[in-house]
Structures are given as structure tokens and as C-alpha cells.
C-alpha angles and dihedrals in degrees: 000000000000120000089241092068097053114111091225090060096052119108092195096059101062089044091051093044093047092049090054092046092048091051089051091051090052094047100085092049094045093046087063088056094044091242134129118219094258089049089051089054090052089049091052089057092047095044088056100040105020089217139024138164120262088243094055093045089051092050094046093049097036091238125139121228091253089063098034101048097061089043092054092045090055091048090050091050088052089054097245097120144355129235117215134173112244116256089218099048120016091204091065120083117205119207116208125187115240128222089257091051091049089050091061090063094079091049091050099045096098097043095094090050092050091050093048090054091051092052092058090207129134117258091240092056093049092048092048091048093048092049093048091050091047091051090053093047095045092058088073103024124113096194110056118220 
């Protein structure tokens, strides 16, 4: 067996495993807000920008429209956002945060701090990891963060 095919030598595996573990760490906090992890990511975009197109949200979150559209429909039915066709281009769908969605922001404010405490990792290490991962992602991203 070549060294390349050993699990311990894979870059993708620790990234995959950590992503799953991070989502599990978020779950108890997000359950209190009635959000799934992908919905939380959409809310992060909307809390920052108030509105965005479906296309931009998809690019920022690395989600295709087949995944994103049902997610946004559920969030709209829960009153967290509204979906509206653009007045300029009917093919474009604008997503706008609702008052209820904006209200969740205060309840979510401490979640990153709680997660950071659970990770028991120095700030410098987390920042370096985040920046390295962003550099890797940005090499193939269309929508720059």
C-alpha cells in the first residue's frame, strides 16, 4: 500500500471529521434557537448584510441551489426571512432578513464564545487555522469573503 492511501496521511479526513464535530458542538445552542447548522450559516450572512441574493448566499456558503432553495423556503415559513424576486431582474431572488430573524441575533451573540471555550485552543491558533482554510477555499471561490 502506498503512503498516499493511508488514512493518517489524508488532509481531507481531519477537515471532514472536524467539520462534523464542530456542527455537533453547535447543535445544543442552535436547537435553542430552532435553527439547524446550515440555517445558522444563512443567518450569519443575513445578520451581517440584511439581504443577499440566493446566488451570493450559495457562493458564500458553498451550497448549490438544490440544497439552498428548500432551506430558504423552510426559513421563510418559520418567519426568519422573506424571498422576493428582484425588480431589476426577475431571475434573481433576493433574501431579506425579517424582524423575527433579526431578533435571533441577540440570542446567538455568545455562541462563538461558547464554542471557542469548548475548543480549548489559543486564539492565535484558531485565527491561523481559519486564515489557512480561507486561503484554500478562496483559490476556487467565485464570491470573495
